[in-house]
ZADO-407581 format. One record per atom (N, C-alpha, C): residue in one letter; x, y, z. Coordinates in steps of 0.1 Angstrom, whole numbers, padded with zeros to 4 digits, always signed. Atoms other than C-alpha are relative to their C-alpha. Layout:
<pts>
aXYZ
...
</pts>
This chain:
<pts>
m+0001-0015+0000
m-0095-0242+0072
m+0001+0005+0015
t-0002-0005-0013
t-0084-0221+0102
t-0011+0009+0004
p+0011-0008-0004
p-0108-0201+0123
p+0001+0014-0006
f-0001-0013+0006
f-0094-0168+0109
f-0005+0000-0014
l+0005+0001+0014
l-0100-0179+0073
l-0015-0002+0000
e+0015+0003+0000
e-0135-0192+0082
e-0007+0013+0004
r+0007-0013-0004
r-0144-0158+0099
r+0000+0009-0012
l+0000-0009+0012
l-0133-0140+0067
l-0008-0005-0011
g+0008+0006+0011
g-0151-0164+0044
g+0009-0003-0012
i-0010+0003+0011
i-0119-0172+0024
i+0006-0014+0002
r-0005+0014+0000
r-0103-0205+0015
r+0015+0000+0002
l-0015+0000+0000
l-0066-0195+0011
l+0005+0011+0009
p-0005-0011-0009
p-0044-0175+0035
p+0008+0010-0008
i-0007-0009+0009
i-0035-0151+0007
i-0009+0013-0002
i+0006-0013+0002
i-0044-0114+0007
i+0008+0008-0010
q-0006-0008+0010
q-0037-0092-0023
q+0000+0014+0006
a-0002-0013-0006
a-0023-0059-0010
a-0008+0011-0008
p+0009-0010+0007
p-0045-0028-0017
p+0006+0008-0011
m-0007-0007+0011
m-0019-0009-0037
m-0008+0011-0007
a+0008-0011+0006
a-0037+0024-0044
a+0007+0004-0013
g-0005-0004+0014
g-0033+0033-0081
g+0004-0012-0008
v-0004+0012+0007
v-0024-0003-0090
v-0011-0010+0000
s+0011+0010-0001
s-0052-0024-0077
s-0012+0004-0008
t+0012-0003+0008
t-0084-0026-0097
t-0011-0010+0004
p+0011+0009-0003
p-0118-0042-0094
p+0002-0014-0006
r-0003+0013+0007
r-0107-0069-0119
r+0010-0008+0008
l-0011+0007-0008
l-0076-0078-0098
l-0006-0005+0013
a+0006+0004-0013
a-0095-0078-0065
a-0010-0012-0002
a+0010+0010+0002
a-0123-0099-0079
a+0007-0014-0004
a-0007+0012+0004
a-0099-0124-0095
a+0006-0007+0012
v-0006+0006-0012
v-0081-0130-0062
v-0010-0005+0009
s+0011+0005-0008
s-0113-0133-0043
s-0007-0012-0006
n+0006+0012+0007
n-0128-0157-0068
n+0009-0012+0001
a-0009+0011-0001
a-0097-0178-0065
a+0002-0005+0014
g+0000+0005-0014
g-0102-0182-0027
g+0008+0009+0009
g-0007-0009-0009
g-0081-0154-0014
g-0008+0013+0004
l+0007-0013-0003
l-0089-0118-0003
l+0005+0010-0009
g-0004-0011+0008
g-0088-0093-0030
g-0001+0014+0007
s+0000-0013-0007
s-0083-0056-0021
s-0001+0011-0010
l+0000-0013+0007
l-0090-0021-0034
l+0006+0010+0009
g-0006-0012-0007
g-0069+0009-0024
g-0007+0012-0004
i+0007-0012+0004
i-0091+0040-0024
i+0005+0012+0007
g-0006-0012-0006
g-0068+0063-0005
g+0003+0012-0009
a-0003-0011+0010
a-0061+0083-0037
a-0012+0003-0008
s+0012-0001+0008
s-0097+0081-0049
s-0009+0011+0006
t+0011-0008-0005
t-0126+0106-0047
t-0011-0010+0005
n+0011+0008-0006
n-0157+0093-0029
n-0007-0007-0012
a+0007+0006+0011
a-0174+0088-0063
a+0008-0011-0007
q-0009+0010+0006
q-0144+0069-0077
q+0000-0013+0009
a+0000+0011-0009
a-0143+0047-0046
a-0013-0008-0001
r+0013+0007+0001
r-0180+0039-0048
r-0001-0008-0013
a+0001+0007+0013
a-0177+0030-0085
a+0009-0012+0001
a-0009+0012+0000
a-0147+0007-0078
a-0006-0011+0008
i+0006+0010-0008
i-0166-0011-0050
i-0012-0007-0008
d+0011+0005+0008
d-0197-0015-0073
d+0005-0009-0011
a-0006+0008+0011
a-0175-0028-0101
a+0005-0013+0005
t-0005+0012-0005
t-0158-0053-0079
t-0012-0010+0004
r+0011+0008-0003
r-0192-0065-0067
r-0007-0007-0012
s+0006+0005+0013
s-0203-0070-0103
s+0008-0012-0005
l-0009+0010+0005
l-0174-0094-0108
l+0002-0011+0010
t-0002+0010-0010
t-0174-0114-0075
t-0011+0001+0011
d+0009+0000-0012
d-0198-0124-0047
d+0008-0005+0012
r-0009+0004-0011
r-0168-0133-0025
r+0004+0013+0008
p-0004-0011-0008
p-0154-0111+0003
p+0012+0007-0006
f-0012-0008+0004
f-0129-0083-0005
f+0002+0011+0010
n-0004-0010-0009
n-0111-0056+0013
n+0001+0014-0006
v-0001-0013+0005
v-0113-0018+0009
v+0010+0008+0010
n-0011-0006-0008
n-0082+0002+0022
n-0001+0015-0001
v+0000-0014-0001
v-0082+0038+0034
v+0013+0005+0007
f-0012-0006-0007
f-0054+0062+0045
f-0005+0007+0012
c+0003-0007-0013
c-0054+0075+0081
c+0012+0009+0004
h-0011-0009-0003
h-0025+0099+0079
h-0005+0013+0006
a+0003-0013-0006
a-0023+0132+0098
a+0000+0010-0012
s+0000-0010+0010
s-0031+0162+0076
s+0014+0007+0000
a-0013-0006+0001
a+0000+0179+0063
a+0001+0013+0008
r-0002-0013-0007
r+0015+0207+0084
r+0007+0009-0010
r-0006-0009+0010
r+0021+0235+0060
r+0012+0008+0005
d-0012-0007-0003
d+0055+0251+0060
d+0005+0006-0013
t-0003-0006+0013
t+0059+0276+0032
t+0015+0000-0003
a-0014-0001+0002
a+0097+0280+0037
a+0006-0014-0004
a-0005+0013+0003
a+0103+0242+0037
a-0005-0005-0014
e+0006+0004+0013
e+0080+0236+0007
e+0008+0008-0012
s-0007-0008+0010
s+0098+0264-0013
s+0014-0005-0002
a-0014+0006+0001
a+0132+0249-0004
a+0000-0013-0008
w+0000+0013+0007
w+0121+0215-0017
w-0003+0002-0015
l+0003-0003+0014
l+0107+0230-0049
l+0013+0005-0007
a-0012-0005+0006
a+0140+0248-0054
a+0010-0011-0003
h-0009+0011+0002
h+0159+0216-0050
h-0004-0008-0012
l+0005+0007+0012
l+0137+0200-0077
l+0001+0008-0013
a+0001-0009+0011
a+0140+0230-0100
a+0009-0005-0012
p-0007+0005+0012
p+0168+0215-0122
p-0007-0011-0007
l+0007+0010+0006
l+0146+0185-0128
l-0012+0005-0008
f+0011-0007+0007
f+0116+0207-0138
f+0006+0007-0012
a-0007-0006+0012
a+0140+0226-0161
a+0003-0010-0011
e-0004+0011+0009
e+0151+0193-0176
e-0012-0004-0009
v+0012+0004+0008
v+0115+0186-0187
v-0008+0012-0006
g+0005-0012+0006
g+0108+0221-0198
g-0012+0006+0007
m+0011-0005-0008
m+0085+0232-0169
m+0005+0008+0011
e-0003-0007-0012
e+0087+0258-0143
e-0006-0007+0013
p+0006+0007-0012
p+0083+0244-0107
p-0013+0007+0004
p+0013-0006-0004
p+0048+0250-0093
p+0003+0011+0010
a-0002-0011-0010
a+0044+0282-0072
a-0003-0005+0014
e+0003+0006-0013
e+0029+0261-0044
e-0005-0014-0002
l+0004+0014+0000
l+0020+0225-0035
l-0014-0002+0006
t+0014+0003-0004
t-0014+0210-0030
t-0001-0013+0008
e+0003+0012-0008
e-0026+0184-0004
e-0009-0009-0008
i+0008+0007+0010
i-0037+0160-0031
i-0009-0012+0005
y+0008+0011-0006
y-0049+0132-0008
y-0004+0004+0014
k+0005-0004-0014
k-0071+0138+0022
k-0001-0013+0008
t+0001+0011-0009
t-0071+0116+0052
t-0014-0005+0003
s+0013+0005-0003
s-0100+0093+0060
s-0004+0002+0014
v+0003-0001-0014
v-0098+0100+0097
v-0012+0009+0003
d+0012-0009-0002
d-0123+0129+0095
d-0008+0002-0013
d+0007+0000+0013
d-0137+0121+0061
d-0014-0007+0002
d+0013+0006-0003
d-0174+0116+0070
d-0007-0006-0013
e+0007+0005+0012
e-0185+0112+0034
e+0005-0014-0004
t-0005+0014+0003
t-0162+0082+0027
t-0004-0010+0010
f+0003+0009-0011
f-0169+0067+0061
f-0015-0004-0002
d+0014+0003+0002
d-0207+0069+0055
d-0002-0009-0012
m+0001+0008+0012
m-0202+0054+0020
m+0004-0015+0003
l-0004+0014-0004
l-0183+0024+0035
l-0011-0007+0009
l+0010+0005-0008
l-0210+0019+0061
l-0012-0005-0009
e+0011+0003+0009
e-0236+0019+0033
e+0004-0012-0009
q-0005+0011+0009
q-0215-0004+0010
q+0003-0013+0007
r-0003+0012-0008
r-0205-0028+0037
r+0009-0011-0007
p-0010+0010+0005
p-0174-0045+0021
p+0003-0009+0012
a-0003+0010-0010
a-0163-0076+0040
a+0010+0005+0010
v-0011-0005-0008
v-0132-0058+0053
v+0003+0014-0004
v-0005-0013+0002
v-0121-0022+0057
v+0014+0000+0007
s-0014+0000-0006
s-0083-0018+0063
s+0005+0015+0000
f-0006-0013-0002
f-0063+0012+0075
f+0015+0000-0002
h-0014-0002+0002
h-0029+0025+0065
h+0004+0014+0006
f-0005-0012-0006
f-0008+0052+0082
f-0006+0003+0014
g+0006-0003-0012
g-0028+0049+0114
g-0013-0007+0002
v+0014+0005-0002
v-0062+0040+0128
v-0009+0011+0004
p+0010-0010-0004
p-0094+0060+0132
p-0004-0002+0015
g+0005+0001-0014
g-0111+0065+0166
g-0008-0013+0002
r+0007+0013-0004
r-0126+0035+0185
r-0015+0001-0005
e+0014-0001+0003
e-0161+0049+0177
e-0002-0004-0015
r+0001+0004+0015
r-0155+0045+0139
r+0002-0015-0002
v-0002+0015+0001
v-0141+0010+0143
v-0012-0007+0005
h+0012+0006-0005
h-0171+0001+0164
h-0011+0001-0010
a+0011-0002+0010
a-0195+0015+0138
a+0002-0010-0012
l-0003+0009+0011
l-0178-0006+0111
l-0004-0014+0005
h+0003+0013-0005
h-0181-0037+0133
h-0015-0002+0001
k+0014+0000-0002
k-0217-0029+0140
k-0007-0003-0014
a+0005+0002+0014
a-0223-0029+0102
a+0004-0013-0006
g-0004+0013+0005
g-0208-0063+0099
g+0013+0000-0007
i-0013-0002+0008
i-0174-0051+0085
i+0011-0004+0009
r-0012+0003-0007
r-0142-0066+0097
r+0011+0010-0003
t-0010-0010+0002
t-0111-0044+0101
t+0014-0005+0002
f-0014+0002-0001
f-0074-0046+0096
f+0007+0013+0001
a-0009-0012+0000
a-0046-0020+0102
a+0014-0004-0001
t-0014+0003+0002
t-0010-0019+0093
t+0009+0005+0011
a-0010-0004-0010
a+0018-0018+0119
a+0014-0003-0005
t-0014+0003+0003
t+0055-0015+0114
t+0008-0002+0013
s-0006+0001-0013
s+0063-0018+0151
s-0009-0006+0010
l+0009+0005-0011
l+0050-0034+0183
l-0008+0012+0006
r+0007-0012-0005
r+0041+0001+0195
r-0013+0003-0008
e+0012-0002+0008
e+0018+0006+0166
e-0010-0011+0001
a+0009+0012-0001
a+0004-0029+0169
a-0008+0001+0013
k+0008-0002-0012
k-0006-0021+0205
k-0011+0010-0001
m+0010-0010+0002
m-0024+0010+0194
m-0011-0005-0009
i+0010+0006+0008
i-0042-0010+0168
i-0009-0009+0008
e+0007+0008-0009
e-0052-0035+0194
e-0010+0008+0009
e+0008-0008-0009
e-0065-0008+0217
e-0011+0007-0007
a+0011-0006+0008
a-0086+0007+0189
a-0011-0010-0003
g+0010+0010+0002
g-0105-0026+0187
g+0000-0006-0014
v-0001+0005+0013
v-0093-0035+0152
v+0001-0015+0000
d+0001+0014+0000
d-0097-0072+0142
d+0013-0007-0003
a-0012+0006+0004
a-0063-0080+0127
a+0011+0010-0003
i-0011-0009+0002
i-0028-0065+0123
i+0008-0005-0012
v-0009+0002+0011
v-0009-0063+0090
v+0014+0004+0004
a-0014-0002-0004
a+0027-0067+0100
a+0009+0003-0012
q-0007-0004+0012
q+0046-0047+0074
q+0015+0001+0002
g-0015+0000-0001
g+0083-0055+0072
g+0006+0009-0009
l-0008-0009+0007
l+0110-0034+0058
l+0001-0004-0015
e-0001+0004+0014
e+0110-0055+0026
e-0011+0005-0009
a+0012-0003+0008
a+0076-0043+0015
a+0001+0011-0010
g+0001-0011+0010
g+0070-0022-0016
g-0010+0010+0004
g+0010-0010-0003
g+0050+0010-0015
g+0003+0007+0013
h-0001-0008-0012
h+0044+0032+0015
h+0001-0008+0013
r-0001+0005-0014
r+0055+0023+0050
r-0013+0004+0007
g+0012-0003-0007
g+0025+0022+0073
g+0002+0008+0013
n-0003-0007-0012
n+0042+0042+0100
n-0011+0010+0004
f+0010-0009-0004
f+0017+0061+0121
f+0006+0015+0000
d-0007-0013-0001
d+0042+0090+0126
d+0014-0001-0006
p-0013+0002+0006
p+0071+0092+0102
p+0011+0007+0008
a-0010-0007-0008
a+0089+0116+0127
a+0005-0009+0011
m-0005+0009-0011
m+0092+0087+0152
m+0011-0009-0006
t-0011+0009+0004
t+0122+0064+0150
t-0006-0013-0006
d+0004+0012+0006
d+0116+0035+0126
d+0011-0010+0002
e-0010+0010-0003
e+0134+0003+0137
e+0003-0008-0013
h-0003+0007+0013
h+0132-0010+0101
h+0000-0015+0002
l+0000+0015-0003
l+0122-0045+0113
l-0004-0008-0012
s+0003+0009+0011
s+0121-0073+0088
s-0014-0006+0003
t+0013+0006-0002
t+0088-0091+0082
t+0001-0011+0010
a-0001+0011-0009
a+0100-0122+0100
a+0001+0004+0015
v-0002-0005-0014
v+0111-0103+0131
v-0013+0006+0005
l+0012-0008-0004
l+0080-0081+0132
l-0012-0010+0003
v+0011+0010-0002
v+0056-0111+0128
v+0002-0007+0013
r-0002+0007-0013
r+0072-0130+0157
r-0002+0009+0012
l+0003-0009-0011
l+0071-0099+0179
l-0015+0002+0003
l+0015-0003-0001
l+0034-0093+0172
l-0007-0013+0004
v+0006+0013-0004
v+0025-0130+0175
v+0001-0002+0015
r-0003+0003-0014
r+0041-0132+0209
r-0005+0011+0010
n+0003-0011-0009
n+0030-0098+0223
n-0014+0006-0003
t+0014-0005+0002
t-0006-0092+0209
t-0009-0012+0000
r+0010+0011+0000
r-0038-0112+0210
r-0007-0001-0014
l+0007+0000+0013
l-0049-0104+0174
l+0007-0009-0010
p-0006+0007+0012
p-0043-0124+0142
p+0010+0010-0007
v-0010-0008+0007
v-0012-0112+0124
v+0001-0004-0014
l-0001+0003+0014
l-0010-0109+0087
l+0014+0005-0005
a-0014-0003+0003
a+0026-0110+0073
a+0000+0007-0014
a-0002-0008+0012
a+0035-0084+0046
a+0014+0005-0002
g-0014-0005+0003
g+0068-0076+0029
g+0009-0011-0005
g-0010+0009+0006
g+0090-0096+0005
g-0006-0014-0003
i+0006+0013+0003
i+0065-0125+0001
i-0005-0001-0014
m+0003+0000+0014
m+0063-0135-0035
m-0005-0014-0005
d+0004+0013+0005
d+0055-0172-0037
d-0005-0009+0011
g+0006+0008-0010
g+0039-0201-0019
g+0010-0004+0011
q-0010+0003-0010
q+0071-0210-0001
q+0001+0011+0010
g+0000-0011-0009
g+0072-0175+0013
g-0012+0001+0009
i+0012+0001-0008
i+0036-0178+0024
i+0001-0010+0011
r-0001+0011-0010
r+0043-0211+0041
r+0010+0004+0012
a-0010-0005-0010
a+0073-0195+0059
a-0007+0010+0010
a+0008-0009-0009
a+0050-0167+0072
a-0009-0007+0009
l+0009+0007-0009
l+0025-0191+0085
l+0008-0008+0011
a-0008+0007-0010
a+0052-0211+0102
a+0005+0010+0011
l-0004-0010-0010
l+0062-0179+0120
l-0011+0004+0009
g+0012-0003-0008
g+0027-0176+0134
g-0010+0009-0007
a+0009-0009+0007
a+0010-0154+0108
a-0013-0008-0003
s+0013+0007+0004
s-0027-0162+0100
s-0002+0001-0015
a+0000-0002+0015
a-0022-0151+0064
a+0011+0008-0005
a-0011-0008+0005
a+0002-0134+0041
a-0006+0010-0010
q+0004-0010+0010
q-0003-0102+0021
q+0010+0003-0010
l-0009-0002+0011
l+0013-0099-0013
l-0004+0011-0009
g+0003-0011+0008
g+0016-0068-0033
g+0007+0000-0014
t-0008+0000+0012
t+0045-0067-0058
t-0003-0013-0008
a+0002+0012+0007
a+0037-0103-0067
a-0012+0001-0010
f+0012-0002+0009
f+0004-0091-0084
f+0001+0011-0010
v-0001-0012+0009
v+0017-0060-0102
v+0001-0004-0015
l-0001+0004+0014
l+0025-0079-0134
l-0012-0008-0005
c+0012+0006+0005
c-0009-0095-0136
c-0007+0009-0010
p+0006-0009+0010
p-0028-0082-0166
p-0012+0008+0006
e+0011-0007-0007
e-0056-0072-0142
e+0004+0013+0008
s-0004-0012-0008
s-0035-0046-0124
s+0000+0012-0009
a+0000-0013+0008
a-0034-0009-0135
a+0014+0005-0003
a-0014-0003+0004
a+0004-0009-0139
a+0001+0003-0015
d-0002-0002+0014
d+0013+0007-0172
d+0012-0007-0006
e-0010+0008+0007
e+0037-0007-0198
e+0014+0003+0005
h-0014-0004-0005
h+0067+0012-0184
h+0003-0005+0014
y-0001+0006-0013
y+0061+0001-0149
y+0003-0015-0001
r-0002+0014+0002
r+0058-0035-0161
r+0014-0003-0006
a-0013+0002+0006
a+0089-0032-0182
a+0011+0001+0010
n-0010-0003-0011
n+0109-0018-0152
n+0000-0012+0009
l+0001+0012-0009
l+0096-0047-0130
l+0006-0013-0006
k-0005+0012+0007
k+0107-0073-0156
k+0015+0002-0003
s-0014-0002+0004
s+0142-0057-0160
s+0009-0002+0012
e-0010+0001-0011
e+0174-0058-0140
e-0002+0011+0010
r+0002-0011-0009
r+0164-0025-0124
r-0009-0004+0012
a+0009+0004-0011
a+0138-0044-0103
a+0008-0004+0013
s-0008+0005-0011
s+0167-0056-0081
s+0006+0012+0008
e-0005-0012-0008
e+0175-0020-0070
e-0012+0008+0004
t+0011-0008-0006
t+0147-0007-0048
t+0006+0008+0012
r-0005-0008-0011
r+0151+0020-0022
r-0012+0005+0008
l+0010-0006-0008
l+0131+0031+0008
l+0003+0015+0002
t-0003-0014+0000
t+0128+0069+0005
t-0012+0008+0002
s+0011-0009-0001
s+0106+0099+0013
s-0001+0009-0012
v-0001-0009+0010
v+0116+0117-0018
v-0012+0001-0009
l+0010+0000+0010
l+0087+0107-0040
l-0013+0006+0006
s+0013-0004-0005
s+0058+0115-0017
s+0000+0008+0013
g-0001-0006-0013
g+0070+0129+0016
g-0001-0010+0012
r+0000+0011-0010
r+0066+0096+0035
r+0009-0011-0005
p-0008+0011+0004
p+0089+0066+0035
p-0008-0010-0009
a+0006+0009+0009
a+0081+0043+0006
a+0011-0007-0008
r-0010+0007+0007
r+0100+0016-0013
r-0005-0001-0015
g+0002+0002+0014
g+0102+0017-0051
g+0013-0002-0008
i-0012+0002+0008
i+0125+0010-0080
i+0007+0014-0002
v-0007-0013+0000
v+0152+0037-0080
v-0001+0006-0014
n+0002-0008+0012
n+0146+0064-0106
n+0008+0013+0001
r-0007-0013+0000
r+0160+0099-0115
r-0004+0009+0012
l+0005-0009-0011
l+0139+0117-0089
l+0006-0005+0013
i-0005+0005-0013
i+0150+0094-0061
i+0015+0003+0001
q-0015-0003+0000
q+0187+0098-0071
q+0003+0014+0003
h-0002-0014-0002
h+0184+0135-0073
h-0004+0005+0014
g+0006-0004-0013
g+0162+0139-0042
g+0008-0004+0012
d-0008+0005-0011
d+0184+0118-0020
d+0015+0004+0000
a-0014-0004+0001
a+0216+0135-0030
a+0005+0007+0013
a-0006-0006-0012
a+0239+0148-0002
a-0003+0015-0001
g+0002-0014-0002
g+0230+0182+0011
g-0014+0005-0004
r+0013-0004+0004
r+0194+0182+0000
r-0008+0006+0012
p+0008-0005-0011
p+0168+0201+0021
p-0010-0011+0005
d+0010+0010-0005
d+0141+0183+0041
d-0011-0001-0011
v+0010+0003+0010
v+0115+0167+0018
v-0013+0007+0005
a+0013-0005-0004
a+0081+0185+0018
a-0009-0011+0006
a+0009+0009-0007
a+0054+0169+0039
a-0008-0008-0009
y+0009+0008+0008
y+0032+0141+0026
y-0014+0006+0002
p-0003+0004+0014
p+0013+0144+0003
p+0004+0011-0009
l-0005-0011+0008
l+0027+0177-0008
l+0011-0003-0009
a-0011+0004+0008
a+0059+0162-0020
a-0005-0009-0012
y+0005+0009+0011
y+0038+0137-0040
y-0006+0009-0011
d+0005-0009+0010
d+0021+0166-0057
d+0011+0005-0010
a-0011-0005+0008
a+0055+0179-0069
a+0005-0012-0009
a-0005+0011+0007
a+0066+0144-0080
a-0010-0004-0012
k+0010+0003+0011
k+0033+0138-0100
k+0001+0011-0011
r-0001-0011+0010
r+0036+0172-0117
r+0013-0002-0009
l-0012+0002+0007
l+0072+0164-0127
l-0001-0011-0010
h+0002+0012+0008
h+0063+0130-0140
h-0009+0003-0012
a+0010-0004+0011
a+0033+0144-0160
a+0007+0008-0011
a-0007-0008+0010
a+0055+0170-0177
a+0010-0008-0008
a-0010+0009+0007
a+0082+0144-0185
a-0007-0009-0010
m+0008+0010+0009
m+0056+0120-0200
m-0003+0006-0013
k+0004-0006+0013
k+0047+0146-0226
k+0012-0001-0010
n-0012+0002+0008
n+0083+0141-0239
n+0003-0015-0002
g-0003+0015+0001
g+0080+0103-0237
g+0011-0004+0011
d-0010+0003-0010
d+0103+0104-0206
d-0007-0006+0013
h+0006+0006-0012
h+0093+0080-0177
h+0010-0002+0011
a-0011+0002-0010
a+0124+0084-0156
a-0004+0005+0014
f+0004-0006-0013
f+0105+0102-0128
f-0013-0007+0005
a+0012+0007-0004
a+0076+0077-0125
a+0003-0008+0014
a+0000+0008-0013
a+0069+0061-0090
a-0004-0014-0003
h+0003+0014+0002
h+0072+0024-0096
h+0003-0008+0013
w-0001+0006-0013
w+0065+0009-0062
w+0003-0015-0001
a-0003+0014+0001
a+0081-0025-0056
a+0008-0003+0013
g-0007+0005-0012
g+0094-0046-0027
g+0013-0006-0003
q-0013+0006+0003
q+0127-0063-0023
q-0001-0013-0007
g+0002+0012+0008
g+0112-0094-0038
g-0003+0002-0014
a+0004-0004+0014
a+0106-0076-0071
a+0006-0010-0010
p-0005+0008+0010
p+0130-0098-0091
p-0007-0014-0001
l+0007+0013+0000
l+0108-0128-0082
l-0014+0001-0006
a+0014-0002+0006
a+0076-0113-0098
a-0002-0008-0012
r+0004+0009+0011
r+0058-0135-0123
r-0011+0007-0008
e+0010-0006+0009
e+0038-0123-0153
e-0011-0010-0004
m+0010+0010+0003
m+0005-0142-0155
m-0014+0005+0005
p+0013-0005-0005
p-0033-0137-0150
p-0001-0004+0015
a+0001+0002-0015
a-0042-0134-0113
a-0006-0013+0004
d+0006+0013-0004
d-0063-0166-0112
d+0010-0011-0001
r-0010+0010+0001
r-0034-0186-0125
r+0011+0002+0011
l-0009-0002-0010
l-0010-0170-0101
l-0005-0005+0014
m+0006+0005-0013
m-0033-0178-0072
m+0000-0015+0000
s+0000+0015+0001
s-0035-0214-0084
s+0014-0005+0003
i-0014+0004-0002
i+0003-0216-0085
i+0004+0002+0015
l-0003-0003-0014
l+0006-0199-0051
l-0005-0011+0010
a+0006+0011-0008
a-0018-0225-0036
a+0007-0013-0001
r-0007+0013+0002
r+0001-0254-0051
r+0013+0001+0007
e-0013-0001-0006
e+0034-0241-0039
e-0001+0000+0016
l+0002+0000-0015
l+0020-0235-0004
l-0003-0014+0005
a+0003+0014-0004
a+0007-0271-0003
a+0011-0010-0001
e-0011+0010+0002
e+0039-0288-0015
e+0008-0001+0012
</pts>
């Protein structure tokens, strides 16, 4: 066992990605019970929902697990830009028999200044709290450490990794371009070099002092072993766990992931207002069409996408659903999480 795994209290260098909206207490507990680090994504949850999820996970495992929060900047409201984006989506709303909303809502709040959630985490004391889209101030990181909580944060570049290191965070999740779901960019307006997982891991291992956790395109034990050979202390897998019965993915998400469509994923801001990789759907195709206006800011664009999907679902139409998936999606395997963990461990050891 490596010092990093020993400090975390886990046996296997396998972390289940938080995946807000897909991760569940059952999934996190199953991964943790199997020797890895299970995770909950609470960025889209109310404080009460987050507390309930942590309590439920604790009822299913006495092993360490991770709780992930969003650290994005609050949306800069731009009425003209938001109206232009809604006008661009108007044909899709008409298609599902709904008028576009008059205005958009900031459906997810950032944890950066969310005292209620921060106090709840200090009270609950999960083994790990991880950050996506940025990092909180040093004083909050210090307070978590003082409570005995270890911290991770996502980086998509060396610049972001240096900011994570300066904030006093314990480990860096190196998120390569292959990863499904939202890019962890601190500022989407900055140039994204779109580094692969392998290149990013090597950059961070060579230029930071912190443990590096590889994320993006890793679907099996061979991929985990390759990440460790590059210098990573562990690998974080997300798409690999979506087909587990313990995940919250619905039947249409699962069917998409098991179909040929899983081989066509795209990194786009259309669904939420931030770059994210998912299986190409009607909204992505329409939203990315030539001549489109700028996408509304995150999470305002997500509000529009969710309303469109909800209206379409009433007609049995799932063509606008956000089915997040990485480039390794065609390699996903359908089985219980504990069995998948056992196979990953065996593949890693071979």
